[in-house]
N, CA, C and O atoms as CSV, one atom per row, in Angstrom:
chain,resi,resn,atom,element,x,y,z
A,1,MET,N,N,54.106,-20.126,154.437
A,1,MET,CA,C,55.049,-19.537,153.475
A,1,MET,C,C,54.707,-20.019,152.074
A,1,MET,O,O,54.488,-21.210,151.855
A,2,VAL,N,N,54.664,-19.101,151.141
A,2,VAL,CA,C,54.347,-19.424,149.763
A,2,VAL,C,C,55.655,-19.628,149.004
A,2,VAL,O,O,56.516,-18.749,148.977
A,3,ARG,N,N,55.789,-20.794,148.393
A,3,ARG,CA,C,57.008,-21.077,147.638
A,3,ARG,C,C,56.651,-21.456,146.213
A,3,ARG,O,O,55.587,-22.013,145.944
A,4,GLY,N,N,57.545,-21.147,145.327
A,4,GLY,CA,C,57.374,-21.556,143.940
A,4,GLY,C,C,56.341,-20.754,143.167
A,4,GLY,O,O,55.926,-21.173,142.086
A,5,VAL,N,N,55.925,-19.634,143.682
A,5,VAL,CA,C,54.950,-18.808,142.979
A,5,VAL,C,C,55.693,-17.919,141.993
A,5,VAL,O,O,56.666,-17.255,142.351
A,6,THR,N,N,55.228,-17.914,140.752
A,6,THR,CA,C,55.829,-17.070,139.725
A,6,THR,C,C,54.773,-16.118,139.178
A,6,THR,O,O,53.618,-16.133,139.603
A,7,VAL,N,N,55.189,-15.306,138.244
A,7,VAL,CA,C,54.284,-14.347,137.611
A,7,VAL,C,C,53.163,-15.079,136.869
A,7,VAL,O,O,52.048,-14.566,136.765
A,8,LYS,N,N,53.454,-16.262,136.360
A,8,LYS,CA,C,52.460,-17.026,135.610
A,8,LYS,C,C,51.332,-17.546,136.495
A,8,LYS,O,O,50.263,-17.886,135.987
A,9,ASP,N,N,51.548,-17.615,137.812
A,9,ASP,CA,C,50.543,-18.138,138.738
A,9,ASP,C,C,49.575,-17.068,139.229
A,9,ASP,O,O,48.588,-17.388,139.890
A,10,VAL,N,N,49.841,-15.812,138.918
A,10,VAL,CA,C,49.035,-14.687,139.394
A,10,VAL,C,C,48.289,-14.097,138.204
A,10,VAL,O,O,48.787,-14.126,137.078
A,11,SER,N,N,47.100,-13.563,138.451
A,11,SER,CA,C,46.356,-12.953,137.348
A,11,SER,C,C,47.120,-11.735,136.812
A,11,SER,O,O,47.782,-11.017,137.562
A,12,ALA,N,N,47.013,-11.527,135.519
A,12,ALA,CA,C,47.750,-10.443,134.872
A,12,ALA,C,C,47.335,-9.093,135.428
A,12,ALA,O,O,48.179,-8.228,135.663
A,13,GLN,N,N,46.048,-8.911,135.639
A,13,GLN,CA,C,45.545,-7.620,136.115
A,13,GLN,C,C,46.093,-7.293,137.502
A,13,GLN,O,O,46.520,-6.166,137.755
A,14,ALA,N,N,46.081,-8.278,138.397
A,14,ALA,CA,C,46.578,-8.051,139.755
A,14,ALA,C,C,48.077,-7.777,139.745
A,14,ALA,O,O,48.560,-6.905,140.467
A,15,PHE,N,N,48.813,-8.529,138.918
A,15,PHE,CA,C,50.254,-8.340,138.883
A,15,PHE,C,C,50.628,-6.978,138.330
A,15,PHE,O,O,51.468,-6.283,138.902
A,16,ILE,N,N,50.010,-6.590,137.218
A,16,ILE,CA,C,50.349,-5.313,136.585
A,16,ILE,C,C,50.037,-4.150,137.524
A,16,ILE,O,O,50.807,-3.193,137.602
A,17,LYS,N,N,48.924,-4.225,138.231
A,17,LYS,CA,C,48.561,-3.170,139.179
A,17,LYS,C,C,49.590,-3.083,140.309
A,17,LYS,O,O,50.019,-1.990,140.678
A,18,ALA,N,N,49.979,-4.228,140.850
A,18,ALA,CA,C,50.925,-4.242,141.967
A,18,ALA,C,C,52.322,-3.816,141.523
A,18,ALA,O,O,52.998,-3.072,142.234
A,19,TYR,N,N,52.755,-4.278,140.362
A,19,TYR,CA,C,54.100,-3.937,139.904
A,19,TYR,C,C,54.195,-2.474,139.482
A,19,TYR,O,O,55.234,-1.842,139.675
A,20,ALA,N,N,53.123,-1.930,138.910
A,20,ALA,CA,C,53.105,-0.508,138.563
A,20,ALA,C,C,53.200,0.340,139.830
A,20,ALA,O,O,53.892,1.358,139.846
A,21,ALA,N,N,52.507,-0.076,140.889
A,21,ALA,CA,C,52.591,0.649,142.160
A,21,ALA,C,C,54.008,0.552,142.732
A,21,ALA,O,O,54.520,1.517,143.298
A,22,HIS,N,N,54.634,-0.608,142.583
A,22,HIS,CA,C,56.015,-0.783,143.056
A,22,HIS,C,C,56.976,0.123,142.283
A,22,HIS,O,O,57.846,0.755,142.880
A,23,LEU,N,N,56.822,0.187,140.965
A,23,LEU,CA,C,57.689,1.042,140.151
A,23,LEU,C,C,57.517,2.513,140.532
A,23,LEU,O,O,58.494,3.259,140.607
A,24,LYS,N,N,56.281,2.922,140.770
A,24,LYS,CA,C,56.029,4.316,141.129
A,24,LYS,C,C,56.603,4.634,142.509
A,24,LYS,O,O,57.190,5.696,142.714
A,25,ARG,N,N,56.430,3.704,143.456
A,25,ARG,CA,C,56.933,3.899,144.813
A,25,ARG,C,C,58.449,3.989,144.847
A,25,ARG,O,O,59.015,4.798,145.581
A,26,SER,N,N,59.108,3.147,144.044
A,26,SER,CA,C,60.574,3.134,144.066
A,26,SER,C,C,61.143,4.426,143.488
A,26,SER,O,O,62.191,4.889,143.939
A,27,GLY,N,N,60.473,5.016,142.498
A,27,GLY,CA,C,60.926,6.276,141.919
A,27,GLY,C,C,62.162,6.147,141.047
A,27,GLY,O,O,62.759,7.159,140.679
A,28,LYS,N,N,62.563,4.926,140.707
A,28,LYS,CA,C,63.776,4.721,139.914
A,28,LYS,C,C,63.518,4.776,138.412
A,28,LYS,O,O,64.428,5.072,137.637
A,29,LEU,N,N,62.286,4.491,137.996
A,29,LEU,CA,C,61.958,4.525,136.571
A,29,LEU,C,C,61.792,5.971,136.132
A,29,LEU,O,O,60.939,6.694,136.648
A,30,GLU,N,N,62.615,6.386,135.174
A,30,GLU,CA,C,62.538,7.759,134.682
A,30,GLU,C,C,61.328,7.918,133.761
A,30,GLU,O,O,61.208,7.223,132.752
A,31,VAL,N,N,60.448,8.828,134.115
A,31,VAL,CA,C,59.275,9.117,133.302
A,31,VAL,C,C,59.559,10.400,132.540
A,31,VAL,O,O,59.761,11.443,133.162
A,32,PRO,N,N,59.581,10.358,131.210
A,32,PRO,CA,C,59.851,11.575,130.437
A,32,PRO,C,C,58.789,12.648,130.676
A,32,PRO,O,O,57.644,12.338,131.003
A,33,ALA,N,N,59.173,13.890,130.512
A,33,ALA,CA,C,58.259,15.012,130.762
A,33,ALA,C,C,57.112,15.051,129.763
A,33,ALA,O,O,56.035,15.559,130.078
A,34,TRP,N,N,57.324,14.530,128.584
A,34,TRP,CA,C,56.306,14.605,127.542
A,34,TRP,C,C,55.172,13.603,127.721
A,34,TRP,O,O,54.204,13.639,126.962
A,35,THR,N,N,55.266,12.710,128.703
A,35,THR,CA,C,54.222,11.686,128.864
A,35,THR,C,C,52.880,12.282,129.281
A,35,THR,O,O,51.837,11.655,129.098
A,36,GLU,N,N,52.905,13.472,129.832
A,36,GLU,CA,C,51.652,14.111,130.228
A,36,GLU,C,C,50.808,14.492,129.004
A,36,GLU,O,O,49.580,14.554,129.079
A,37,TYR,N,N,51.478,14.742,127.894
A,37,TYR,CA,C,50.783,15.228,126.701
A,37,TYR,C,C,50.744,14.225,125.560
A,37,TYR,O,O,50.005,14.430,124.597
A,38,ALA,N,N,51.516,13.145,125.636
A,38,ALA,CA,C,51.672,12.233,124.509
A,38,ALA,C,C,50.501,11.269,124.391
A,38,ALA,O,O,49.953,10.803,125.390
A,39,LYS,N,N,50.132,10.985,123.157
A,39,LYS,CA,C,49.179,9.921,122.891
A,39,LYS,C,C,49.946,8.596,122.930
A,39,LYS,O,O,51.153,8.562,122.691
A,40,SER,N,N,49.250,7.535,123.225
A,40,SER,CA,C,49.915,6.240,123.295
A,40,SER,C,C,49.966,5.545,121.935
A,40,SER,O,O,50.542,4.464,121.813
A,41,GLY,N,N,49.377,6.149,120.928
A,41,GLY,CA,C,49.428,5.601,119.581
A,41,GLY,C,C,48.696,6.504,118.609
A,41,GLY,O,O,47.939,7.389,119.006
A,42,SER,N,N,48.933,6.265,117.330
A,42,SER,CA,C,48.299,7.111,116.323
A,42,SER,C,C,46.799,6.854,116.222
A,42,SER,O,O,46.067,7.687,115.688
A,43,HIS,N,N,46.336,5.725,116.722
A,43,HIS,CA,C,44.918,5.388,116.657
A,43,HIS,C,C,44.110,6.026,117.792
A,43,HIS,O,O,42.884,5.923,117.811
A,44,LYS,N,N,44.781,6.672,118.722
A,44,LYS,CA,C,44.098,7.312,119.841
A,44,LYS,C,C,43.786,8.765,119.504
A,44,LYS,O,O,44.522,9.416,118.761
A,45,GLU,N,N,42.686,9.262,120.059
A,45,GLU,CA,C,42.329,10.659,119.845
A,45,GLU,C,C,42.915,11.561,120.923
A,45,GLU,O,O,43.259,12.710,120.646
A,46,LEU,N,N,43.034,11.050,122.159
A,46,LEU,CA,C,43.513,11.839,123.282
A,46,LEU,C,C,44.618,11.088,124.018
A,46,LEU,O,O,44.827,9.894,123.803
A,47,CYS,N,N,45.316,11.806,124.887
A,47,CYS,CA,C,46.321,11.161,125.727
A,47,CYS,C,C,45.596,10.375,126.832
A,47,CYS,O,O,44.424,10.640,127.100
A,48,PRO,N,N,46.268,9.421,127.471
A,48,PRO,CA,C,45.611,8.622,128.510
A,48,PRO,C,C,45.146,9.475,129.691
A,48,PRO,O,O,45.800,10.448,130.066
A,49,ASN,N,N,43.996,9.087,130.271
A,49,ASN,CA,C,43.443,9.817,131.413
A,49,ASN,C,C,44.204,9.547,132.693
A,49,ASN,O,O,44.340,10.431,133.539
A,50,ASP,N,N,44.703,8.322,132.842
A,50,ASP,CA,C,45.389,7.926,134.071
A,50,ASP,C,C,46.771,8.565,134.107
A,50,ASP,O,O,47.549,8.374,133.173
A,51,PRO,N,N,47.104,9.322,135.160
A,51,PRO,CA,C,48.432,9.943,135.212
A,51,PRO,C,C,49.559,8.919,135.394
A,51,PRO,O,O,50.722,9.235,135.143
A,52,ASP,N,N,49.225,7.695,135.829
A,52,ASP,CA,C,50.227,6.651,136.041
A,52,ASP,C,C,50.305,5.673,134.873
A,52,ASP,O,O,50.793,4.556,135.042
A,53,TRP,N,N,49.835,6.069,133.698
A,53,TRP,CA,C,49.774,5.135,132.583
A,53,TRP,C,C,51.158,4.640,132.166
A,53,TRP,O,O,51.282,3.515,131.681
A,54,PHE,N,N,52.185,5.443,132.342
A,54,PHE,CA,C,53.542,5.044,131.959
A,54,PHE,C,C,54.011,3.870,132.824
A,54,PHE,O,O,54.623,2.928,132.319
A,55,TYR,N,N,53.722,3.931,134.130
A,55,TYR,CA,C,54.090,2.839,135.032
A,55,TYR,C,C,53.297,1.575,134.725
A,55,TYR,O,O,53.839,0.471,134.776
A,56,ILE,N,N,52.020,1.732,134.409
A,56,ILE,CA,C,51.170,0.580,134.106
A,56,ILE,C,C,51.652,-0.111,132.846
A,56,ILE,O,O,51.711,-1.339,132.789
A,57,ARG,N,N,51.996,0.673,131.838
A,57,ARG,CA,C,52.488,0.073,130.602
A,57,ARG,C,C,53.856,-0.579,130.809
A,57,ARG,O,O,54.135,-1.628,130.229
A,58,ALA,N,N,54.702,0.030,131.626
A,58,ALA,CA,C,56.002,-0.566,131.933
A,58,ALA,C,C,55.820,-1.910,132.641
A,58,ALA,O,O,56.528,-2.872,132.344
A,59,ALA,N,N,54.875,-1.973,133.572
A,59,ALA,CA,C,54.600,-3.231,134.271
A,59,ALA,C,C,54.061,-4.282,133.300
A,59,ALA,O,O,54.416,-5.457,133.396
A,60,ALA,N,N,53.214,-3.865,132.377
A,60,ALA,CA,C,52.678,-4.802,131.390
A,60,ALA,C,C,53.786,-5.320,130.483
A,60,ALA,O,O,53.803,-6.502,130.142
A,61,PHE,N,N,54.706,-4.453,130.089
A,61,PHE,CA,C,55.820,-4.879,129.248
A,61,PHE,C,C,56.738,-5.841,129.990
A,61,PHE,O,O,57.182,-6.841,129.425
A,62,ALA,N,N,57.023,-5.541,131.254
A,62,ALA,CA,C,57.885,-6.426,132.045
A,62,ALA,C,C,57.251,-7.806,132.175
A,62,ALA,O,O,57.935,-8.823,132.052
A,63,ARG,N,N,55.952,-7.840,132.422
A,63,ARG,CA,C,55.253,-9.122,132.527
A,63,ARG,C,C,55.272,-9.861,131.192
A,63,ARG,O,O,55.492,-11.071,131.153
A,64,HIS,N,N,55.044,-9.148,130.118
A,64,HIS,CA,C,55.009,-9.786,128.801
A,64,HIS,C,C,56.365,-10.386,128.441
A,64,HIS,O,O,56.428,-11.496,127.911
A,65,VAL,N,N,57.434,-9.674,128.720
A,65,VAL,CA,C,58.775,-10.197,128.427
A,65,VAL,C,C,59.076,-11.386,129.327
A,65,VAL,O,O,59.732,-12.332,128.891
A,66,TYR,N,N,58.613,-11.359,130.567
A,66,TYR,CA,C,58.807,-12.481,131.486
A,66,TYR,C,C,58.120,-13.732,130.939
A,66,TYR,O,O,58.719,-14.807,130.896
A,67,VAL,N,N,56.873,-13.588,130.527
A,67,VAL,CA,C,56.086,-14.730,130.085
A,67,VAL,C,C,56.517,-15.202,128.700
A,67,VAL,O,O,56.611,-16.406,128.459
A,68,ARG,N,N,56.775,-14.290,127.810
A,68,ARG,CA,C,57.006,-14.618,126.411
A,68,ARG,C,C,58.467,-14.923,126.099
A,68,ARG,O,O,58.747,-15.804,125.286
A,69,GLY,N,N,59.388,-14.227,126.718
A,69,GLY,CA,C,60.798,-14.421,126.399
A,69,GLY,C,C,61.319,-13.262,125.578
A,69,GLY,O,O,61.100,-12.099,125.918
A,70,GLN,N,N,62.008,-13.579,124.498
A,70,GLN,CA,C,62.635,-12.557,123.659
A,70,GLN,C,C,61.573,-11.780,122.881
A,70,GLN,O,O,60.869,-12.348,122.046
A,71,VAL,N,N,61.463,-10.482,123.159
A,71,VAL,CA,C,60.455,-9.636,122.516
A,71,VAL,C,C,61.099,-8.313,122.150
A,71,VAL,O,O,61.918,-7.786,122.903
A,72,GLY,N,N,60.729,-7.771,120.988
A,72,GLY,CA,C,61.276,-6.502,120.542
A,72,GLY,C,C,60.262,-5.381,120.600
A,72,GLY,O,O,59.114,-5.578,121.000
A,73,VAL,N,N,60.698,-4.212,120.199
A,73,VAL,CA,C,59.854,-3.017,120.223
A,73,VAL,C,C,58.658,-3.182,119.288
A,73,VAL,O,O,57.537,-2.816,119.643
A,74,GLY,N,N,58.888,-3.722,118.113
A,74,GLY,CA,C,57.810,-3.877,117.136
A,74,GLY,C,C,56.699,-4.790,117.620
A,74,GLY,O,O,55.520,-4.483,117.441
A,75,ALA,N,N,57.061,-5.902,118.227
A,75,ALA,CA,C,56.058,-6.848,118.727
A,75,ALA,C,C,55.251,-6.239,119.871
A,75,ALA,O,O,54.038,-6.430,119.950
A,76,LEU,N,N,55.922,-5.511,120.751
A,76,LEU,CA,C,55.211,-4.892,121.867
A,76,LEU,C,C,54.295,-3.771,121.393
A,76,LEU,O,O,53.193,-3.609,121.917
A,77,SER,N,N,54.738,-2.996,120.405
A,77,SER,CA,C,53.881,-1.922,119.911
A,77,SER,C,C,52.679,-2.490,119.153
A,77,SER,O,O,51.596,-1.904,119.171
A,78,LYS,N,N,52.870,-3.616,118.497
A,78,LYS,CA,C,51.744,-4.255,117.814
A,78,LYS,C,C,50.744,-4.792,118.835
A,78,LYS,O,O,49.533,-4.699,118.634
A,79,ARG,N,N,51.251,-5.349,119.925
A,79,ARG,CA,C,50.382,-5.902,120.957
A,79,ARG,C,C,49.590,-4.806,121.671
A,79,ARG,O,O,48.434,-5.024,122.034
A,80,GLN,N,N,50.187,-3.643,121.875
A,80,GLN,CA,C,49.524,-2.551,122.574
A,80,GLN,C,C,48.661,-1.699,121.642
A,80,GLN,O,O,47.979,-0.781,122.099
A,81,GLY,N,N,48.685,-1.993,120.351
A,81,GLY,CA,C,47.915,-1.224,119.382
A,81,GLY,C,C,46.427,-1.481,119.510
A,81,GLY,O,O,45.978,-2.223,120.385
A,82,GLY,N,N,45.678,-0.860,118.631
A,82,GLY,CA,C,44.230,-1.024,118.678
A,82,GLY,C,C,43.596,-0.628,117.359
A,82,GLY,O,O,44.279,-0.441,116.352
A,83,ALA,N,N,42.296,-0.506,117.382
A,83,ALA,CA,C,41.546,-0.197,116.176
A,83,ALA,C,C,41.596,1.294,115.883
A,83,ALA,O,O,41.295,2.119,116.746
A,84,LYS,N,N,41.976,1.627,114.666
A,84,LYS,CA,C,41.958,3.022,114.233
A,84,LYS,C,C,40.597,3.279,113.603
A,84,LYS,O,O,40.224,2.659,112.608
A,85,ARG,N,N,39.871,4.203,114.206
A,85,ARG,CA,C,38.546,4.538,113.699
A,85,ARG,C,C,38.703,5.441,112.489
A,85,ARG,O,O,39.380,6.467,112.555
A,86,ARG,N,N,38.082,5.063,111.394
A,86,ARG,CA,C,38.249,5.803,110.147
A,86,ARG,C,C,36.929,6.372,109.642
A,86,ARG,O,O,36.706,6.450,108.434
A,87,GLY,N,N,36.073,6.762,110.545
A,87,GLY,CA,C,34.796,7.346,110.145
A,87,GLY,C,C,33.841,6.279,109.648
A,87,GLY,O,O,33.610,5.279,110.329
A,88,SER,N,N,33.282,6.488,108.460
A,88,SER,CA,C,32.321,5.532,107.925
A,88,SER,C,C,33.005,4.323,107.292
A,88,SER,O,O,32.344,3.339,106.960
A,89,ARG,N,N,34.307,4.393,107.126
A,89,ARG,CA,C,35.046,3.250,106.589
A,89,ARG,C,C,35.319,2.241,107.702
A,89,ARG,O,O,35.249,2.602,108.877
A,90,PRO,N,N,35.625,1.005,107.372
A,90,PRO,CA,C,35.891,0.003,108.410
A,90,PRO,C,C,37.156,0.321,109.206
A,90,PRO,O,O,38.093,0.935,108.696
A,91,ASN,N,N,37.159,-0.107,110.456
A,91,ASN,CA,C,38.328,0.079,111.310
A,91,ASN,C,C,39.493,-0.768,110.809
A,91,ASN,O,O,39.302,-1.812,110.185
A,92,HIS,N,N,40.698,-0.297,111.095
A,92,HIS,CA,C,41.910,-1.046,110.798
A,92,HIS,C,C,42.795,-1.013,112.036
A,92,HIS,O,O,42.692,-0.113,112.869
A,93,HIS,N,N,43.667,-2.014,112.140
A,93,HIS,CA,C,44.595,-2.067,113.269
A,93,HIS,C,C,45.693,-1.022,113.074
A,93,HIS,O,O,46.186,-0.815,111.965
A,94,ALA,N,N,46.063,-0.372,114.171
A,94,ALA,CA,C,47.186,0.562,114.170
A,94,ALA,C,C,48.059,0.223,115.373
A,94,ALA,O,O,47.554,-0.036,116.465
A,95,ASN,N,N,49.362,0.228,115.166
A,95,ASN,CA,C,50.295,-0.073,116.251
A,95,ASN,C,C,50.373,1.083,117.232
A,95,ASN,O,O,50.067,2.227,116.898
A,96,ALA,N,N,50.791,0.759,118.455
A,96,ALA,CA,C,51.018,1.785,119.470
A,96,ALA,C,C,52.306,2.530,119.136
A,96,ALA,O,O,53.046,2.138,118.234
A,97,SER,N,N,52.561,3.592,119.863
A,97,SER,CA,C,53.740,4.408,119.633
A,97,SER,C,C,55.010,3.617,119.947
A,97,SER,O,O,55.165,3.091,121.049
A,98,THR,N,N,55.908,3.538,118.976
A,98,THR,CA,C,57.166,2.822,119.206
A,98,THR,C,C,58.116,3.640,120.075
A,98,THR,O,O,58.981,3.072,120.743
A,99,ASN,N,N,57.970,4.959,120.075
A,99,ASN,CA,C,58.818,5.791,120.924
A,99,ASN,C,C,58.516,5.526,122.399
A,99,ASN,O,O,59.434,5.390,123.208
A,100,VAL,N,N,57.236,5.453,122.745
A,100,VAL,CA,C,56.853,5.158,124.117
A,100,VAL,C,C,57.371,3.780,124.511
A,100,VAL,O,O,57.928,3.607,125.595
A,101,THR,N,N,57.188,2.806,123.634
A,101,THR,CA,C,57.640,1.436,123.893
A,101,THR,C,C,59.149,1.400,124.113
A,101,THR,O,O,59.631,0.765,125.051
A,102,ARG,N,N,59.879,2.075,123.258
A,102,ARG,CA,C,61.346,2.080,123.352
A,102,ARG,C,C,61.815,2.743,124.649
A,102,ARG,O,O,62.728,2.240,125.303
A,103,LYS,N,N,61.197,3.868,125.028
A,103,LYS,CA,C,61.589,4.562,126.255
A,103,LYS,C,C,61.310,3.706,127.492
A,103,LYS,O,O,62.098,3.713,128.438
A,104,ILE,N,N,60.208,2.978,127.492
A,104,ILE,CA,C,59.896,2.102,128.619
A,104,ILE,C,C,60.912,0.971,128.705
A,104,ILE,O,O,61.405,0.657,129.789
A,105,LEU,N,N,61.225,0.362,127.574
A,105,LEU,CA,C,62.198,-0.729,127.584
A,105,LEU,C,C,63.578,-0.238,128.014
A,105,LEU,O,O,64.285,-0.936,128.741
A,106,GLN,N,N,63.962,0.948,127.574
A,106,GLN,CA,C,65.249,1.504,127.988
A,106,GLN,C,C,65.265,1.794,129.491
A,106,GLN,O,O,66.277,1.588,130.161
A,107,GLY,N,N,64.136,2.272,130.010
A,107,GLY,CA,C,64.043,2.525,131.444
A,107,GLY,C,C,64.133,1.241,132.255
A,107,GLY,O,O,64.785,1.206,133.299
A,108,LEU,N,N,63.476,0.182,131.776
A,108,LEU,CA,C,63.547,-1.102,132.474
A,108,LEU,C,C,64.946,-1.706,132.367
A,108,LEU,O,O,65.379,-2.433,133.262
A,109,GLU,N,N,65.652,-1.411,131.278
A,109,GLU,CA,C,67.040,-1.862,131.157
A,109,GLU,C,C,67.928,-1.169,132.192
A,109,GLU,O,O,68.789,-1.807,132.799
A,110,LYS,N,N,67.722,0.131,132.392
A,110,LYS,CA,C,68.516,0.870,133.378
A,110,LYS,C,C,68.281,0.341,134.792
A,110,LYS,O,O,69.180,0.378,135.633
A,111,LEU,N,N,67.065,-0.150,135.047
A,111,LEU,CA,C,66.756,-0.716,136.357
A,111,LEU,C,C,67.334,-2.122,136.535
A,111,LEU,O,O,67.389,-2.638,137.652
A,112,GLY,N,N,67.761,-2.735,135.433
A,112,GLY,CA,C,68.300,-4.092,135.511
A,112,GLY,C,C,67.236,-5.166,135.402
A,112,GLY,O,O,67.513,-6.332,135.682
A,113,ILE,N,N,66.033,-4.806,135.004
A,113,ILE,CA,C,64.951,-5.778,134.854
A,113,ILE,C,C,65.095,-6.506,133.525
A,113,ILE,O,O,64.911,-7.721,133.459
A,114,LEU,N,N,65.422,-5.771,132.470
A,114,LEU,CA,C,65.572,-6.334,131.130
A,114,LEU,C,C,66.999,-6.146,130.643
A,114,LEU,O,O,67.749,-5.319,131.161
A,115,GLU,N,N,67.356,-6.936,129.631
A,115,GLU,CA,C,68.635,-6.765,128.954
A,115,GLU,C,C,68.433,-7.100,127.481
A,115,GLU,O,O,67.472,-7.776,127.116
A,116,LYS,N,N,69.344,-6.622,126.643
A,116,LYS,CA,C,69.241,-6.898,125.218
A,116,LYS,C,C,69.617,-8.337,124.940
A,116,LYS,O,O,70.553,-8.873,125.534
A,117,HIS,N,N,68.885,-8.956,124.035
A,117,HIS,CA,C,69.154,-10.330,123.622
A,117,HIS,C,C,70.119,-10.307,122.445
A,117,HIS,O,O,70.105,-9.368,121.650
A,118,VAL,N,N,70.954,-11.331,122.328
A,118,VAL,CA,C,71.955,-11.337,121.259
A,118,VAL,C,C,71.308,-11.405,119.881
A,118,VAL,O,O,71.880,-10.899,118.916
A,119,ASP,N,N,70.134,-12.013,119.765
A,119,ASP,CA,C,69.451,-12.121,118.474
A,119,ASP,C,C,68.487,-10.971,118.226
A,119,ASP,O,O,67.729,-11.007,117.256
A,120,GLY,N,N,68.498,-9.957,119.073
A,120,GLY,CA,C,67.594,-8.826,118.931
A,120,GLY,C,C,66.486,-8.897,119.968
A,120,GLY,O,O,66.173,-9.969,120.484
A,121,GLY,N,N,65.907,-7.770,120.261
A,121,GLY,CA,C,64.843,-7.719,121.256
A,121,GLY,C,C,65.388,-7.637,122.668
A,121,GLY,O,O,66.576,-7.394,122.878
A,122,ARG,N,N,64.503,-7.844,123.635
A,122,ARG,CA,C,64.883,-7.806,125.048
A,122,ARG,C,C,64.495,-9.110,125.713
A,122,ARG,O,O,63.590,-9.813,125.262
A,123,LYS,N,N,65.199,-9.423,126.799
A,123,LYS,CA,C,64.844,-10.578,127.618
A,123,LYS,C,C,64.964,-10.188,129.079
A,123,LYS,O,O,65.584,-9.180,129.415
A,124,ILE,N,N,64.370,-10.989,129.936
A,124,ILE,CA,C,64.371,-10.700,131.368
A,124,ILE,C,C,65.714,-11.122,131.968
A,124,ILE,O,O,66.283,-12.136,131.565
A,125,THR,N,N,66.212,-10.356,132.916
A,125,THR,CA,C,67.446,-10.728,133.607
A,125,THR,C,C,67.093,-11.599,134.809
A,125,THR,O,O,65.928,-11.695,135.195
A,126,SER,N,N,68.100,-12.228,135.390
A,126,SER,CA,C,67.838,-13.057,136.569
A,126,SER,C,C,67.391,-12.188,137.743
A,126,SER,O,O,66.523,-12.596,138.515
A,127,ALA,N,N,67.968,-11.006,137.887
A,127,ALA,CA,C,67.543,-10.086,138.948
A,127,ALA,C,C,66.118,-9.593,138.692
A,127,ALA,O,O,65.331,-9.452,139.629
A,128,GLY,N,N,65.791,-9.335,137.441
A,128,GLY,CA,C,64.443,-8.917,137.091
A,128,GLY,C,C,63.427,-10.008,137.360
A,128,GLY,O,O,62.329,-9.738,137.847
A,129,GLN,N,N,63.793,-11.246,137.041
A,129,GLN,CA,C,62.899,-12.374,137.294
A,129,GLN,C,C,62.659,-12.535,138.793
A,129,GLN,O,O,61.544,-12.831,139.221
A,130,ARG,N,N,63.698,-12.340,139.574
A,130,ARG,CA,C,63.583,-12.446,141.032
A,130,ARG,C,C,62.647,-11.352,141.572
A,130,ARG,O,O,61.814,-11.621,142.437
A,131,ASP,N,N,62.785,-10.125,141.065
A,131,ASP,CA,C,61.925,-9.022,141.510
A,131,ASP,C,C,60.461,-9.277,141.161
A,131,ASP,O,O,59.576,-9.083,141.994
A,132,LEU,N,N,60.212,-9.710,139.931
A,132,LEU,CA,C,58.847,-9.952,139.499
A,132,LEU,C,C,58.222,-11.115,140.267
A,132,LEU,O,O,57.037,-11.066,140.598
A,133,ASP,N,N,58.999,-12.161,140.557
A,133,ASP,CA,C,58.482,-13.276,141.354
A,133,ASP,C,C,58.194,-12.839,142.787
A,133,ASP,O,O,57.239,-13.313,143.402
A,134,ARG,N,N,59.015,-11.941,143.317
A,134,ARG,CA,C,58.795,-11.436,144.676
A,134,ARG,C,C,57.470,-10.674,144.753
A,134,ARG,O,O,56.731,-10.805,145.729
A,135,ILE,N,N,57.176,-9.891,143.735
A,135,ILE,CA,C,55.908,-9.151,143.693
A,135,ILE,C,C,54.733,-10.132,143.611
A,135,ILE,O,O,53.712,-9.927,144.267
A,136,SER,N,N,54.872,-11.188,142.817
A,136,SER,CA,C,53.785,-12.161,142.681
A,136,SER,C,C,53.554,-12.920,143.991
A,136,SER,O,O,52.415,-13.253,144.315
A,137,VAL,N,N,54.621,-13.196,144.746
A,137,VAL,CA,C,54.466,-13.837,146.055
A,137,VAL,C,C,53.704,-12.909,147.001
A,137,VAL,O,O,52.851,-13.361,147.764
A,138,GLN,N,N,54.014,-11.612,146.951
A,138,GLN,CA,C,53.295,-10.651,147.799
A,138,GLN,C,C,51.815,-10.609,147.453
A,138,GLN,O,O,50.979,-10.453,148.343
A,139,ILE,N,N,51.479,-10.747,146.175
A,139,ILE,CA,C,50.075,-10.740,145.754
A,139,ILE,C,C,49.360,-11.958,146.310
A,139,ILE,O,O,48.242,-11.845,146.814
A,140,VAL,N,N,49.999,-13.132,146.224
A,140,VAL,CA,C,49.386,-14.354,146.728
A,140,VAL,C,C,49.197,-14.274,148.239
A,140,VAL,O,O,48.164,-14.704,148.751
A,141,LYS,N,N,50.173,-13.733,148.958
A,141,LYS,CA,C,50.043,-13.583,150.415
A,141,LYS,C,C,48.917,-12.632,150.767
A,141,LYS,O,O,48.209,-12.857,151.749
A,142,ALA,N,N,48.735,-11.582,149.994
A,142,ALA,CA,C,47.662,-10.615,150.266
A,142,ALA,C,C,46.290,-11.228,150.009
A,142,ALA,O,O,45.311,-10.833,150.643
A,143,GLN,N,N,46.203,-12.182,149.093
A,143,GLN,CA,C,44.916,-12.800,148.770
A,143,GLN,C,C,44.515,-13.852,149.796
A,143,GLN,O,O,43.341,-14.208,149.891
A,144,GLU,N,N,45.481,-14.354,150.566
A,144,GLU,CA,C,45.171,-15.396,151.560
A,144,GLU,C,C,44.435,-14.855,152.756
A,144,GLU,O,O,44.107,-15.609,153.672
């Protein structure tokens, strides 16, 4: 029996993949209809190729809030941003779409994974922490 395993003990890539699959399987996270056509930021030329990108980003946000603590929409959109290609001029950083970030956080709030913090931003709930730790325990058991 594996005890005391948290999200911090599992690799980020393995956790995000497993938690995104869990979110998709449960079917409780509302995915807006426009996600099929939306770009993930102004620095992108096309929409994401992966049809499950919304679940993957939601899992990444849940993990980030778990590890980091109080995080807002602006910080998450800055973290998910990337280089905006400007032709022959040098690249500059561009933030990811704040609408996508906000919709994911609102969806995770409806699931009870996140809640609003009194000082602004979002934080993980005790039920959310329990769910994320349960997924990380399953990952460790699968690796044994």
